[in-house]
N, C-alpha and C positions, 0 to 999 in steps of 0.2 A: 507370520510375516506375510505382508501383502505381495501377491505376484502381479506385476504390472504387465498389461498388454503393451506391445510396442505402439508408438504413435501411428504407424501405418495401418494398424489394426483397430485404432481407437477413434472415438468421437470426443470433441471438447467444446464446451460453451465458454466463451470469453465474455465476462461481464465487468462493467465499470460504471462509475457515476460521472455525469457531465453537467457542468455549470460554467457558463461563459468560456467555452473552449472552441468557439467558432474558428479561431485562427489556426488551431492545430489539429482538430478532430479528424479531418480527412487523412492527414498524414499518419496519425496514430492508428487509425483503423487499418490503413494500408500496411503499415509496419507490422502490426500484430498479425494480420492475415498472412503476410509473408513468413514471419517467424514460425507460425503454426501450420505452414503449408504441407508439412510432412504427415499431417493427420488425415485419416480417412474422411472425416467430416468435421467441419468447423462451423459453429454457430456464434452469433453475437447477440447479447442483450445489454442495451445501454439504458440506464435510468437517468432522466434529466429532471432538474428542478431549478427554479429561481434564477434562470438566465436572463440577462438584460441585453444580450447581444444576439447574433444570428445563429446561435447554437441549434435551435430547433429546425430552422430551414436547412442547415447543413446536414443534420441527421436525416431529415426527410429526403434530401438528395442522395445521401449514402444508401438509404434503404431501397432506393430505386435501382441502384447499380451493383451493390454488394449482395451476393447470394446469402440467404439464411441470416439476414441482418434485421433485428427488431429493436425498436426503441420505444420507450414509454415516457411521456412527459407527465410529471406529477404537479406541474404548475408552480405556483408560489406557495412555499411551505413556511417561509420565514415569519409570517405573522403568527401562525399557530405554534411553530417550533423555532423560537428565536435563536437558540444556541446552535452554532455551526456543527459541532460534533454530534449533538442530538439529532440534527437533520441527516447527517451522514449515516448514523446508525439506523435511522428509520428507513432511509433509501436502500441501504444494504440488506436489511431484513425483507424489504419489499422484493428486491431482486431474488433473494434466496427463496422466498415463497413461490415465486414463479418457476424457479429452477427445480424445486421439489417435484413439480408436475412431470419433469423429464428424467426423474431419478433413475428409472429403469432403462432409459435409452441413450444416456450420455455417460461416458466413462470418466471424464475429468472436467473440472471447472477451473478456469483461470480467472482470478480477480486482478484487474489491472487499473492503475491510474491512467487517466486519459488526458493529462495536461502537458504532455511532452516529456515526461521523466524517462520513458522507455526508449530513448533515442539510439541506444547501442544494441538493442535486442536483436538476436539472430536465430535462425533455425538451429544452428549448432549449439548455441547457449541453452535454448529450450530443451533440446533433446539430450543434453548432458544429464538431465534429471533421470533418464532411463538407463544410466549405468549402474544404478542400485535399485534394490527392491524393498528396502526397509523403511520407506517413507510413506506418510499419509498426506503431508503438506511439505512442499518444497518452495522456498522463498529466494528472492533475488539478492545479488551482490552488486557492488559498484567498483569501477576501476579506481576511484579515489576513496577517501575516507567513507566508511559506512555511515550514511546520514540519518537513517530512520530510527533514532533512539526512542521516539514517542511510542512506536509499536513494539519495541524490543523488550523482552524479558528473558534473561539468561543468567545462570549461575556464574559468579566470578566476573560478571561484566555489567549487567544492569538488572537488578532484582526488583526494583520498584519504579514508581512514577517519577522520572527525572524532573519533570516540570513542577511537580509538587515539591520535590526536594529543593529546587531553585527558589520557589516562593517562600519556603520555610527559612532558607538562608537569608533571603532579603529581609524577612521579618525579624531576623536576629541582628540586622544591621550590616550585613555584607553587601557590598555594592552590587547592583543588578548585573553589570557586565561580568564581574568576577564570579558571581553565583552561576551565571550561564556557562562560563568556561569550566567551572568545577563539575557542575551537575550534568551538563550536556556535551560540550565540545570535547572534554577529556575522554569521553566514551566513543567518540567517532573515529575508531581505529581502522586502519587498512587491513582488509582480509585478502591475502594473496590468492590469485586465481588458482594456483596449484595446491592450496591448503586442503586439509581434510574437511569434510562436511562438518558443520557445527550444529550440534543438537541444542535446541532452544525451547523455551516455553512459549514464546511468541516472537514473531518477526514479520515484516512485510517488505519494505524497501521498494515499493512501487509496483510489485508484481508477485503473485503467489499462485502456485498450481496445487489443486486439491484433488484427491480421489473424490468422486461424487458422494460416495458413502460418508466420508469424513465431513465434506462440506455441508451436507444436509443435516448432520448431527449437531452443528454449531448453532449458537445464538448470539447475535450482535447486541451489544449494549454500550452506552456511553457514560455509564456511572458505576462507581464501585459501591460496596456495601454501605459506605458512609455518605453516598450521594455526591462524591467528588468526581468531577469530569476526568475521564481518561480516554485513551485511544480505543476506538471500537474494536480493533483487532485483538486486543488483550483478552477481554471476556470471551470473545468468539473462539480463540485458540484454547483458552482454558476449558471451555465446554467440549472441544474436540479431544483434548487430553483426557478429560474425565471418562471418555468412552474408549480410551486406549490408543488414541491417535499419536503418531510421532511426527515432530515438526523439525525441519532443518533449514539452515541457510546453505545453499549450494554455491560455493565460491566461483564455480565456472559459469553460473547463470548470470552473466554480466548484463545489466540493462541500462546503465548510464555511467557518467563520470562521477557521480556522487556530488559532493560539494567541493571538489578540488578546484582551486583557483590559483592563478599565478601568484608569486610572492608579493608583487606590487599590489595586485587586486586584494589579496588577503589583508595587507597592511592598511590599504585605503578603506576597506570595509570595516576593519576593526576600529580604525580611528573615528570613522563616522558613528558607529554604534556606541563607542565609548563616550563621545561628546554628546550624542543624543540622550544617552542614559543618564548623564549628569544633569543635563538641562531639563529633561522631561521624564523623570523616573517612572511615574505612573503610566504615562503613554508608552514608555519603553516596555514595561511588563505586559501591557495589553498587546503590543505589536509582536513581541516574542512569543506570546501564548497562542 
C-alpha cells in the first residue's frame, strides 16, 4: 500500500492543455492555485497548441505573476496531426516527458482541464483524497450526473468505448439520438458525495491526481489495438494498472456541476438535438463525436 505524505509536506505539479482558453485561463489557474494552496510547493506546466485567440499572451502574463508557472507553446499542430484526440495525446505525452525530469523532486502530479470545468474545486475537495492511503490515481466527481463517460472504464458501469457502441447502433439503424441516450446518457449517473470511493479501470472527469511514480509509468495513446480512436486517458490508465496502480473516483472531490441542467433547459436541449439529428444525421454524429 502507498503511504501518502500530507499535502503540507508535499510538492505537486499541475499540468494541463490549453487551446483557445484566453477567456477563462486566468481564473482557472487562480482557482487551481487556491485549491492546492495547502501544499508545500505548487508548480504549473501548461502546454498550448493551435490557439487562434489570445491564449498565448494570457499565458505569458500569468507566467510573469504566478510563481513556478511554466508554459510551452507547440504552435500549430493541426496540419501534421489533424485528429483532435491524436493531438491531445501528443501534447499530454509531451507534458509527461517534461515532468519525468522532476520525478525525484515532485510528490504528486495533477492533470486538469483548463477550459472552465473545475469551477467548484476547493482545497477541502482536493485534500479529501488524503483520507485514504490505498490510491495511486484519484479522480474527480461532479455535483450533477457524472459526465465523462469517454474516459470511464469500470465493471458493471462502462466496460468499453461508449462512442463506438453508439456508432455501431446507428449502423444497425437505431436513430442517432436514441443511440446516444442508450450508450452514453444512460451511464451518466449521479455519484453521491458521501458514497464510498469507486474503484475503476479508468476515469478523469476534468481532474485527476497521481502519485508521481504512477504518472511517469503511464503512456498516453489515442488509438486502440485496431486503430480506433478512443480517449487518451484509457490507455494511460491501463499502463498504470499494468504496474499495479490503483485508480479511484473520489466522490468528495467535487469539481463541477457536471451536465446538470434545469428541467426546461434539458427539454429544450433534447428537442434541439432530436430535430438536428433527424435533419442532419451525419453532421449530428460528427458533432457528438
